[in-house]
Biopython code that builds the backbone (N, CA, C, O; Angstrom):
import numpy as np
from Bio.PDB.StructureBuilder import StructureBuilder

atoms = [
    (1, "MET", "N", (-3.034, 4.712, 19.273)),
    (1, "MET", "CA", (-3.107, 4.964, 20.671)),
    (1, "MET", "C", (-2.700, 6.391, 21.291)),
    (1, "MET", "O", (-3.239, 7.123, 22.122)),
    (2, "ASN", "N", (-1.732, 6.458, 20.668)),
    (2, "ASN", "CA", (-1.089, 7.843, 21.451)),
    (2, "ASN", "C", (-1.592, 9.014, 20.671)),
    (2, "ASN", "O", (-1.008, 10.078, 20.875)),
    (3, "ALA", "N", (-2.632, 8.999, 19.762)),
    (3, "ALA", "CA", (-3.377, 10.144, 19.294)),
    (3, "ALA", "C", (-4.620, 10.219, 20.124)),
    (3, "ALA", "O", (-5.209, 11.299, 20.157)),
    (4, "LEU", "N", (-5.059, 9.266, 20.754)),
    (4, "LEU", "CA", (-6.183, 9.319, 21.888)),
    (4, "LEU", "C", (-5.743, 9.612, 23.043)),
    (4, "LEU", "O", (-6.429, 10.409, 23.683)),
    (5, "ASN", "N", (-4.709, 9.177, 23.566)),
    (5, "ASN", "CA", (-3.893, 9.330, 24.704)),
    (5, "ASN", "C", (-2.778, 9.398, 24.837)),
    (5, "ASN", "O", (-2.209, 8.315, 24.975)),
    (6, "PRO", "N", (-1.986, 10.556, 24.863)),
    (6, "PRO", "CA", (-0.357, 10.412, 24.691)),
    (6, "PRO", "C", (0.417, 9.673, 25.839)),
    (6, "PRO", "O", (1.541, 9.266, 25.544)),
    (7, "LYS", "N", (-0.044, 9.448, 27.115)),
    (7, "LYS", "CA", (0.372, 8.966, 28.258)),
    (7, "LYS", "C", (0.179, 7.378, 27.993)),
    (7, "LYS", "O", (1.079, 6.734, 28.531)),
    (8, "ALA", "N", (-0.956, 6.430, 27.159)),
    (8, "ALA", "CA", (-1.147, 5.431, 27.342)),
    (8, "ALA", "C", (0.001, 4.647, 26.426)),
    (8, "ALA", "O", (0.603, 5.026, 25.421)),
    (9, "THR", "N", (0.063, 3.394, 27.183)),
    (9, "THR", "CA", (1.256, 2.555, 26.758)),
    (9, "THR", "C", (0.527, 1.332, 26.497)),
    (9, "THR", "O", (-0.350, 1.074, 27.322)),
    (10, "VAL", "N", (0.696, 0.470, 25.479)),
    (10, "VAL", "CA", (0.141, -0.683, 25.191)),
    (10, "VAL", "C", (1.419, -1.626, 25.142)),
    (10, "VAL", "O", (1.635, -2.545, 25.932)),
    (11, "PHE", "N", (2.263, -1.228, 24.037)),
    (11, "PHE", "CA", (3.224, -1.949, 23.714)),
    (11, "PHE", "C", (4.513, -1.127, 23.351)),
    (11, "PHE", "O", (4.289, -0.070, 22.761)),
    (12, "ASP", "N", (5.767, -1.423, 23.596)),
    (12, "ASP", "CA", (7.071, -0.692, 23.670)),
    (12, "ASP", "C", (7.590, -0.623, 22.047)),
    (12, "ASP", "O", (8.262, 0.263, 21.518)),
    (13, "SER", "N", (7.090, -1.761, 21.498)),
    (13, "SER", "CA", (7.832, -2.147, 20.225)),
    (13, "SER", "C", (6.986, -1.208, 18.759)),
    (13, "SER", "O", (5.847, -1.472, 18.374)),
    (14, "ASP", "N", (7.693, -0.352, 18.279)),
    (14, "ASP", "CA", (7.374, 0.210, 17.030)),
    (14, "ASP", "C", (6.718, -0.661, 15.849)),
    (14, "ASP", "O", (5.791, -0.381, 15.089)),
    (15, "GLN", "N", (7.456, -1.726, 15.946)),
    (15, "GLN", "CA", (7.236, -2.729, 14.878)),
    (15, "GLN", "C", (5.880, -3.325, 14.867)),
    (15, "GLN", "O", (5.322, -3.559, 13.795)),
    (16, "ILE", "N", (5.304, -3.589, 16.042)),
    (16, "ILE", "CA", (3.803, -3.934, 16.063)),
    (16, "ILE", "C", (2.929, -2.574, 15.551)),
    (16, "ILE", "O", (1.834, -2.797, 15.035)),
    (17, "PHE", "N", (3.319, -1.375, 15.661)),
    (17, "PHE", "CA", (2.199, -0.571, 14.990)),
    (17, "PHE", "C", (2.593, 0.316, 14.127)),
    (17, "PHE", "O", (2.339, 1.520, 14.117)),
    (18, "SER", "N", (3.410, -0.485, 13.179)),
    (18, "SER", "CA", (4.119, 0.186, 12.032)),
    (18, "SER", "C", (3.041, 0.427, 10.792)),
    (18, "SER", "O", (1.970, -0.180, 10.789)),
    (19, "GLU", "N", (3.353, 1.225, 9.888)),
    (19, "GLU", "CA", (2.514, 1.276, 8.804)),
    (19, "GLU", "C", (2.432, 0.061, 8.112)),
    (19, "GLU", "O", (1.286, -0.222, 7.765)),
    (20, "GLU", "N", (3.398, -0.829, 7.775)),
    (20, "GLU", "CA", (3.450, -1.860, 7.088)),
    (20, "GLU", "C", (2.305, -3.472, 7.804)),
    (20, "GLU", "O", (2.018, -4.504, 7.196)),
    (21, "SER", "N", (1.957, -3.098, 9.103)),
    (21, "SER", "CA", (1.388, -3.937, 9.928)),
    (21, "SER", "C", (-0.056, -3.958, 9.482)),
    (21, "SER", "O", (-0.653, -2.966, 9.064)),
    (22, "ASN", "N", (-0.599, -5.244, 9.611)),
    (22, "ASN", "CA", (-2.134, -5.326, 9.201)),
    (22, "ASN", "C", (-3.113, -5.275, 10.587)),
    (22, "ASN", "O", (-4.285, -4.907, 10.667)),
    (23, "GLY", "N", (-2.103, -5.836, 11.770)),
    (23, "GLY", "CA", (-3.134, -6.039, 13.041)),
    (23, "GLY", "C", (-2.527, -7.177, 13.781)),
    (23, "GLY", "O", (-2.216, -8.226, 13.216)),
    (24, "LEU", "N", (-2.393, -6.999, 14.820)),
    (24, "LEU", "CA", (-1.762, -8.121, 15.777)),
    (24, "LEU", "C", (-2.033, -9.380, 15.466)),
    (24, "LEU", "O", (-1.118, -10.197, 15.565)),
    (25, "ILE", "N", (-3.106, -9.731, 15.104)),
    (25, "ILE", "CA", (-3.950, -11.292, 15.249)),
    (25, "ILE", "C", (-3.571, -11.550, 13.517)),
    (25, "ILE", "O", (-2.999, -12.558, 13.101)),
    (26, "THR", "N", (-4.046, -10.371, 12.634)),
    (26, "THR", "CA", (-3.864, -10.722, 11.083)),
    (26, "THR", "C", (-2.442, -11.118, 10.918)),
    (26, "THR", "O", (-2.190, -12.245, 10.491)),
    (27, "ASP", "N", (-1.515, -10.308, 11.212)),
    (27, "ASP", "CA", (-0.283, -10.744, 10.884)),
    (27, "ASP", "C", (0.427, -12.003, 11.053)),
    (27, "ASP", "O", (1.143, -12.535, 10.204)),
    (28, "ALA", "N", (0.112, -12.525, 12.475)),
    (28, "ALA", "CA", (0.418, -13.646, 12.889)),
    (28, "ALA", "C", (-0.026, -14.952, 12.168)),
    (28, "ALA", "O", (0.698, -15.922, 11.947)),
    (29, "VAL", "N", (-1.459, -14.799, 11.808)),
    (29, "VAL", "CA", (-2.036, -15.881, 10.905)),
    (29, "VAL", "C", (-1.677, -16.033, 9.578)),
    (29, "VAL", "O", (-1.297, -17.078, 9.048)),
    (30, "SER", "N", (-1.859, -14.583, 8.890)),
    (30, "SER", "CA", (-1.666, -14.632, 7.707)),
    (30, "SER", "C", (0.068, -15.073, 7.156)),
    (30, "SER", "O", (0.380, -15.717, 6.155)),
    (31, "GLU", "N", (0.900, -14.515, 8.123)),
    (31, "GLU", "CA", (2.327, -15.062, 7.957)),
    (31, "GLU", "C", (2.536, -16.666, 7.886)),
    (31, "GLU", "O", (3.179, -17.358, 7.097)),
    (32, "ALA", "N", (1.754, -16.986, 9.006)),
    (32, "ALA", "CA", (1.787, -18.778, 8.897)),
    (32, "ALA", "C", (0.992, -19.238, 7.851)),
    (32, "ALA", "O", (1.448, -20.159, 7.173)),
    (33, "LEU", "N", (0.121, -18.877, 7.638)),
    (33, "LEU", "CA", (-0.575, -19.487, 6.284)),
    (33, "LEU", "C", (0.331, -19.436, 4.864)),
    (33, "LEU", "O", (0.574, -20.380, 4.113)),
    (34, "GLU", "N", (0.691, -18.234, 4.755)),
    (34, "GLU", "CA", (1.628, -17.886, 3.625)),
    (34, "GLU", "C", (2.772, -18.461, 3.554)),
    (34, "GLU", "O", (3.268, -18.563, 2.432)),
    (35, "ASN", "N", (3.402, -18.918, 4.555)),
    (35, "ASN", "CA", (4.579, -19.849, 4.508)),
    (35, "ASN", "C", (4.114, -21.420, 4.398)),
    (35, "ASN", "O", (4.861, -22.273, 3.919)),
    (36, "LYS", "N", (3.037, -21.655, 4.805)),
    (36, "LYS", "CA", (2.626, -23.018, 4.597)),
    (36, "LYS", "C", (2.152, -23.073, 3.046)),
    (36, "LYS", "O", (2.218, -24.151, 2.456)),
    (37, "ALA", "N", (1.754, -22.107, 2.495)),
    (37, "ALA", "CA", (1.021, -22.068, 1.229)),
    (37, "ALA", "C", (2.350, -22.099, 0.066)),
    (37, "ALA", "O", (2.312, -22.661, -1.029)),
    (38, "TYR", "N", (3.273, -21.485, 0.528)),
    (38, "TYR", "CA", (4.493, -21.566, -0.315)),
    (38, "TYR", "C", (5.149, -22.723, -0.214)),
    (38, "TYR", "O", (5.507, -23.221, -1.282)),
    (39, "GLN", "N", (5.453, -23.390, 0.947)),
    (39, "GLN", "CA", (5.765, -24.733, 1.026)),
    (39, "GLN", "C", (4.834, -25.588, 0.024)),
    (39, "GLN", "O", (5.340, -26.451, -0.693)),
    (40, "CYS", "N", (3.906, -25.401, 0.011)),
    (40, "CYS", "CA", (2.984, -26.465, -0.803)),
    (40, "CYS", "C", (3.361, -25.993, -2.336)),
    (40, "CYS", "O", (3.590, -26.862, -3.178)),
    (41, "VAL", "N", (3.409, -24.850, -2.616)),
    (41, "VAL", "CA", (3.404, -24.550, -4.000)),
    (41, "VAL", "C", (4.945, -25.424, -4.485)),
    (41, "VAL", "O", (5.013, -26.265, -5.381)),
    (42, "LYS", "N", (5.964, -24.998, -3.711)),
    (42, "LYS", "CA", (7.159, -25.793, -4.051)),
    (42, "LYS", "C", (7.391, -27.100, -3.810)),
    (42, "LYS", "O", (8.507, -27.604, -3.939)),
    (43, "SER", "N", (6.457, -27.672, -3.481)),
    (43, "SER", "CA", (6.551, -29.150, -3.048)),
    (43, "SER", "C", (6.790, -29.832, -4.511)),
    (43, "SER", "O", (6.601, -29.204, -5.553)),
    (44, "ASP", "N", (7.235, -31.211, -4.472)),
    (44, "ASP", "CA", (7.471, -32.003, -5.485)),
    (44, "ASP", "C", (6.111, -32.944, -5.520)),
    (44, "ASP", "O", (6.008, -33.679, -6.502)),
    (45, "ASN", "N", (5.231, -32.977, -4.690)),
    (45, "ASN", "CA", (4.127, -33.868, -4.493)),
    (45, "ASN", "C", (3.059, -33.052, -5.250)),
    (45, "ASN", "O", (2.783, -31.871, -5.039)),
    (46, "PHE", "N", (2.439, -33.967, -6.274)),
    (46, "PHE", "CA", (1.749, -33.150, -7.320)),
    (46, "PHE", "C", (0.006, -32.847, -6.155)),
    (46, "PHE", "O", (-0.729, -31.881, -6.363)),
    (47, "PHE", "N", (-0.245, -33.793, -5.160)),
    (47, "PHE", "CA", (-1.370, -33.302, -4.550)),
    (47, "PHE", "C", (-1.032, -31.994, -3.705)),
    (47, "PHE", "O", (-1.962, -31.236, -3.427)),
    (48, "LYS", "N", (0.229, -31.709, -3.296)),
    (48, "LYS", "CA", (0.361, -30.629, -2.177)),
    (48, "LYS", "C", (0.605, -29.321, -2.996)),
    (48, "LYS", "O", (0.457, -28.184, -2.549)),
    (49, "ARG", "N", (1.053, -29.691, -4.422)),
    (49, "ARG", "CA", (1.411, -28.594, -5.244)),
    (49, "ARG", "C", (0.166, -28.051, -5.995)),
    (49, "ARG", "O", (0.017, -26.829, -6.029)),
    (50, "HIS", "N", (-0.654, -28.784, -6.544)),
    (50, "HIS", "CA", (-1.692, -28.297, -7.106)),
    (50, "HIS", "C", (-3.211, -28.203, -6.168)),
    (50, "HIS", "O", (-4.056, -27.312, -6.254)),
    (51, "ILE", "N", (-3.232, -29.243, -5.401)),
    (51, "ILE", "CA", (-4.598, -28.795, -4.425)),
    (51, "ILE", "C", (-4.453, -28.333, -3.079)),
    (51, "ILE", "O", (-5.291, -27.508, -2.714)),
    (52, "ALA", "N", (-3.571, -28.683, -2.259)),
    (52, "ALA", "CA", (-3.204, -28.296, -1.255)),
    (52, "ALA", "C", (-2.973, -26.561, -0.904)),
    (52, "ALA", "O", (-3.364, -25.829, 0.005)),
    (53, "SER", "N", (-2.148, -26.362, -2.108)),
    (53, "SER", "CA", (-1.687, -24.831, -2.069)),
    (53, "SER", "C", (-3.005, -24.038, -2.103)),
    (53, "SER", "O", (-3.266, -23.158, -1.282)),
    (54, "ARG", "N", (-3.993, -24.488, -3.323)),
    (54, "ARG", "CA", (-5.187, -23.821, -3.649)),
    (54, "ARG", "C", (-5.940, -23.689, -2.382)),
    (54, "ARG", "O", (-6.399, -22.588, -2.078)),
    (55, "LEU", "N", (-6.124, -24.839, -1.528)),
    (55, "LEU", "CA", (-6.943, -24.926, -0.314)),
    (55, "LEU", "C", (-6.400, -23.891, 0.568)),
    (55, "LEU", "O", (-7.218, -23.098, 1.036)),
    (56, "THR", "N", (-5.073, -23.746, 0.900)),
    (56, "THR", "CA", (-4.191, -22.873, 1.833)),
    (56, "THR", "C", (-4.469, -21.544, 1.531)),
    (56, "THR", "O", (-4.703, -20.703, 2.399)),
    (57, "TYR", "N", (-4.454, -21.320, 0.331)),
    (57, "TYR", "CA", (-4.614, -19.747, -0.328)),
    (57, "TYR", "C", (-6.355, -19.755, 0.020)),
    (57, "TYR", "O", (-6.700, -18.732, 0.611)),
    (58, "SER", "N", (-7.030, -20.347, -0.146)),
    (58, "SER", "CA", (-8.392, -20.118, -0.026)),
    (58, "SER", "C", (-8.797, -19.923, 1.597)),
    (58, "SER", "O", (-9.722, -19.214, 1.992)),
    (59, "LEU", "N", (-7.941, -20.672, 2.399)),
    (59, "LEU", "CA", (-8.199, -20.608, 3.714)),
    (59, "LEU", "C", (-7.582, -19.328, 4.215)),
    (59, "LEU", "O", (-7.970, -18.860, 5.285)),
    (60, "LEU", "N", (-6.549, -18.672, 3.436)),
    (60, "LEU", "CA", (-5.872, -17.289, 3.976)),
    (60, "LEU", "C", (-6.907, -16.311, 3.602)),
    (60, "LEU", "O", (-6.975, -15.355, 4.375)),
    (61, "ALA", "N", (-7.775, -16.307, 2.561)),
    (61, "ALA", "CA", (-8.628, -15.216, 2.221)),
    (61, "ALA", "C", (-9.853, -15.267, 3.199)),
    (61, "ALA", "O", (-10.378, -14.204, 3.529)),
    (62, "VAL", "N", (-10.344, -16.499, 3.690)),
    (62, "VAL", "CA", (-11.286, -16.709, 4.611)),
    (62, "VAL", "C", (-10.588, -15.961, 5.947)),
    (62, "VAL", "O", (-11.032, -14.953, 6.495)),
    (63, "SER", "N", (-9.559, -16.601, 6.275)),
    (63, "SER", "CA", (-8.897, -16.129, 7.480)),
    (63, "SER", "C", (-8.689, -15.047, 7.666)),
    (63, "SER", "O", (-8.927, -14.662, 8.811)),
    (64, "SER", "N", (-8.199, -14.113, 6.754)),
    (64, "SER", "CA", (-7.877, -12.860, 6.488)),
    (64, "SER", "C", (-9.131, -11.795, 7.113)),
    (64, "SER", "O", (-8.985, -10.751, 7.749)),
    (65, "VAL", "N", (-10.160, -12.352, 6.755)),
    (65, "VAL", "CA", (-11.811, -11.365, 6.873)),
    (65, "VAL", "C", (-11.714, -11.769, 8.535)),
    (65, "VAL", "O", (-11.626, -10.799, 9.288)),
    (66, "ILE", "N", (-11.721, -12.821, 9.023)),
    (66, "ILE", "CA", (-12.191, -13.270, 10.513)),
    (66, "ILE", "C", (-11.185, -12.289, 11.126)),
    (66, "ILE", "O", (-11.613, -11.232, 11.589)),
    (67, "THR", "N", (-9.687, -12.612, 11.165)),
    (67, "THR", "CA", (-8.674, -11.965, 11.864)),
    (67, "THR", "C", (-8.878, -10.382, 11.712)),
    (67, "THR", "O", (-8.880, -9.683, 12.725)),
    (68, "ARG", "N", (-9.050, -9.824, 10.441)),
    (68, "ARG", "CA", (-9.295, -8.183, 10.422)),
    (68, "ARG", "C", (-10.476, -8.206, 11.443)),
    (68, "ARG", "O", (-10.147, -7.615, 12.472)),
    (69, "LEU", "N", (-11.661, -8.667, 11.483)),
    (69, "LEU", "CA", (-12.655, -8.515, 12.286)),
    (69, "LEU", "C", (-12.166, -8.539, 13.904)),
    (69, "LEU", "O", (-12.381, -7.667, 14.745)),
    (70, "ALA", "N", (-11.591, -9.548, 14.037)),
    (70, "ALA", "CA", (-10.923, -9.480, 15.391)),
    (70, "ALA", "C", (-9.895, -8.270, 15.893)),
    (70, "ALA", "O", (-9.937, -7.723, 16.995)),
    (71, "ASP", "N", (-9.043, -8.013, 14.909)),
    (71, "ASP", "CA", (-8.290, -7.034, 15.088)),
    (71, "ASP", "C", (-9.197, -5.544, 15.346)),
    (71, "ASP", "O", (-8.753, -4.723, 16.149)),
    (72, "LEU", "N", (-10.327, -5.314, 14.693)),
    (72, "LEU", "CA", (-11.009, -4.181, 14.735)),
    (72, "LEU", "C", (-11.534, -4.465, 16.275)),
    (72, "LEU", "O", (-11.197, -3.669, 17.152)),
    (73, "ILE", "N", (-12.212, -5.398, 16.543)),
    (73, "ILE", "CA", (-12.918, -5.481, 18.062)),
    (73, "ILE", "C", (-11.642, -5.063, 18.830)),
    (73, "ILE", "O", (-11.738, -4.051, 19.524)),
    (74, "ASN", "N", (-10.375, -5.763, 18.788)),
    (74, "ASN", "CA", (-9.584, -4.990, 19.757)),
    (74, "ASN", "C", (-9.133, -3.771, 19.994)),
    (74, "ASN", "O", (-8.890, -3.201, 21.057)),
    (75, "GLY", "N", (-9.027, -3.358, 18.661)),
    (75, "GLY", "CA", (-8.963, -1.858, 18.551)),
    (75, "GLY", "C", (-9.734, -0.760, 19.061)),
    (75, "GLY", "O", (-9.306, 0.330, 19.440)),
    (76, "VAL", "N", (-11.238, -1.283, 19.019)),
    (76, "VAL", "CA", (-12.340, -0.427, 19.706)),
    (76, "VAL", "C", (-12.276, -0.697, 21.043)),
    (76, "VAL", "O", (-12.602, 0.255, 21.752)),
    (77, "VAL", "N", (-11.879, -1.946, 21.747)),
    (77, "VAL", "CA", (-11.925, -1.892, 23.117)),
    (77, "VAL", "C", (-10.463, -1.413, 23.611)),
    (77, "VAL", "O", (-10.305, -1.162, 24.806)),
    (78, "ALA", "N", (-9.520, -1.301, 22.806)),
    (78, "ALA", "CA", (-8.468, -0.292, 23.234)),
    (78, "ALA", "C", (-8.718, 1.112, 23.231)),
    (78, "ALA", "O", (-8.176, 1.855, 24.049)),
    (79, "ALA", "N", (-9.486, 1.506, 22.382)),
    (79, "ALA", "CA", (-9.880, 2.791, 22.342)),
    (79, "ALA", "C", (-10.464, 3.412, 23.364)),
    (79, "ALA", "O", (-10.239, 4.542, 23.797)),
    (80, "VAL", "N", (-11.584, 2.234, 23.894)),
    (80, "VAL", "CA", (-12.752, 2.592, 24.866)),
    (80, "VAL", "C", (-11.618, 2.964, 26.021)),
    (80, "VAL", "O", (-11.608, 4.090, 26.519)),
    (81, "PHE", "N", (-10.684, 1.964, 26.404)),
    (81, "PHE", "CA", (-10.026, 2.201, 27.757)),
    (81, "PHE", "C", (-9.006, 2.945, 27.544)),
    (81, "PHE", "O", (-8.180, 2.929, 28.457)),
    (82, "SER", "N", (-8.731, 3.708, 26.502)),
    (82, "SER", "CA", (-7.488, 4.817, 26.071)),
    (82, "SER", "C", (-8.681, 5.982, 26.424)),
    (82, "SER", "O", (-8.227, 6.687, 27.326)),
    (83, "PHE", "N", (-9.741, 6.333, 26.119)),
    (83, "PHE", "CA", (-10.434, 7.115, 26.388)),
    (83, "PHE", "C", (-10.960, 7.138, 27.978)),
    (83, "PHE", "O", (-11.204, 8.207, 28.538)),
    (84, "LEU", "N", (-11.097, 5.950, 28.589)),
    (84, "LEU", "CA", (-11.399, 6.074, 29.966)),
    (84, "LEU", "C", (-10.184, 6.601, 30.970)),
    (84, "LEU", "O", (-10.286, 7.170, 32.057)),
    (85, "SER", "N", (-9.070, 6.236, 30.273)),
    (85, "SER", "CA", (-7.900, 6.622, 31.160)),
    (85, "SER", "C", (-7.446, 7.855, 30.931)),
    (85, "SER", "O", (-6.673, 8.296, 31.781)),
    (86, "MET", "N", (-7.790, 8.743, 29.742)),
    (86, "MET", "CA", (-7.618, 9.957, 29.359)),
    (86, "MET", "C", (-8.035, 10.855, 30.673)),
    (86, "MET", "O", (-7.266, 11.606, 31.273)),
    (87, "GLU", "N", (-9.245, 10.647, 30.952)),
    (87, "GLU", "CA", (-9.885, 11.617, 32.184)),
    (87, "GLU", "C", (-9.188, 11.472, 33.437)),
    (87, "GLU", "O", (-9.257, 12.307, 34.339)),
    (88, "LYS", "N", (-8.464, 10.326, 33.493)),
    (88, "LYS", "CA", (-7.478, 10.253, 34.881)),
    (88, "LYS", "C", (-6.082, 10.897, 34.778)),
    (88, "LYS", "O", (-5.561, 11.283, 35.825)),
    (89, "SER", "N", (-5.448, 11.042, 33.639)),
    (89, "SER", "CA", (-4.360, 11.629, 33.551)),
    (89, "SER", "C", (-4.175, 13.099, 33.611)),
    (89, "SER", "O", (-5.011, 13.844, 33.101)),
    (90, "THR", "N", (-3.180, 13.524, 34.177)),
    (90, "THR", "CA", (-3.019, 15.087, 34.545)),
    (90, "THR", "C", (-2.379, 15.614, 33.171)),
    (90, "THR", "O", (-2.138, 14.711, 32.369)),
    (91, "LEU", "N", (-2.134, 16.616, 32.854)),
    (91, "LEU", "CA", (-1.644, 17.142, 31.566)),
    (91, "LEU", "C", (-0.567, 18.171, 32.189)),
    (91, "LEU", "O", (0.121, 18.870, 31.446)),
]
sb = StructureBuilder()
sb.init_structure("model")
sb.init_model(0)
sb.init_chain("A")
sb.init_seg("    ")
for serial, (resi, resn, name, xyz) in enumerate(atoms, 1):
    if name == "N":
        sb.init_residue(resn, " ", resi, " ")
    sb.init_atom(name, np.array(xyz, "f"), 0.0, 1.0, " ", f" {name:<3s}", serial, name[0])
structure = sb.get_structure()
């Protein structure tokens, strides 16, 4: 956002917009599902280890596409608002 409008502030945290970040929604959802899948893989229960873990990883793949689209929509909306506010700022 700073490239479009240097005076625009969305979040103060550099961690949210770091190079390792996948997106606001994607990071939260994928981290939760990865943790759940890892718990299933390490479980002693046969059903959890072999079936639930595979289902969780499949859900992770599908949710990754959906959340990245949601992050794309959020980014486009934020860019539009940044362009609109750029007109009103004084340099």
